[in-house]
C-alpha positions as CSV (number, residue, x, y, z in Angstrom):
1,S,0.6,2.9,17.4
2,N,3.0,4.2,14.8
3,E,3.7,0.8,13.3
4,E,1.7,-1.6,11.1
5,Q,0.0,-4.4,13.0
6,D,-1.9,-7.6,12.0
7,L,-5.6,-7.5,12.7
8,T,-7.9,-10.5,13.2
9,V,-11.5,-10.1,14.1
10,E,-13.3,-13.1,15.5
11,G,-17.0,-13.1,14.8
12,K,-19.0,-10.9,12.5
13,V,-19.2,-7.1,12.6
14,K,-22.8,-5.9,13.1
15,S,-22.0,-2.2,12.6
16,V,-19.3,0.4,12.6
17,L,-19.9,2.9,15.4
18,I,-17.0,5.3,15.0
19,E,-14.2,5.4,12.4
20,N,-11.4,7.7,11.2
21,T,-10.5,5.2,8.4
22,L,-12.6,2.9,6.3
23,A,-13.0,0.0,8.7
24,Q,-14.2,-2.4,6.0
25,E,-11.0,-1.9,4.1
26,V,-9.0,-2.7,7.2
27,F,-11.0,-5.9,7.8
28,E,-10.3,-7.0,4.2
29,K,-6.6,-6.3,4.4
30,Q,-6.3,-7.5,8.0
31,I,-3.6,-4.9,8.6
32,L,-3.8,-1.8,10.8
33,V,-1.6,1.1,9.6
34,P,-0.5,3.9,11.9
35,W,-3.3,5.9,13.5
36,D,-6.2,3.7,12.1
37,A,-9.0,3.8,14.7
38,F,-12.5,2.5,14.8
39,C,-15.1,1.1,17.1
40,V,-17.4,-1.8,16.0
41,E,-20.3,-3.7,17.4
42,L,-20.0,-7.5,17.0
43,L,-22.8,-10.0,16.5
């Protein structure tokens, strides 16, 4: 998307598999900015 979006992750992240942005920073801010992308494994 080319717009900011709220992000909520239910559960805990076990690992980050793929990222083009710092996923941990996204989780802390709970906001996705345009073109953020990542794939995580949840516990």
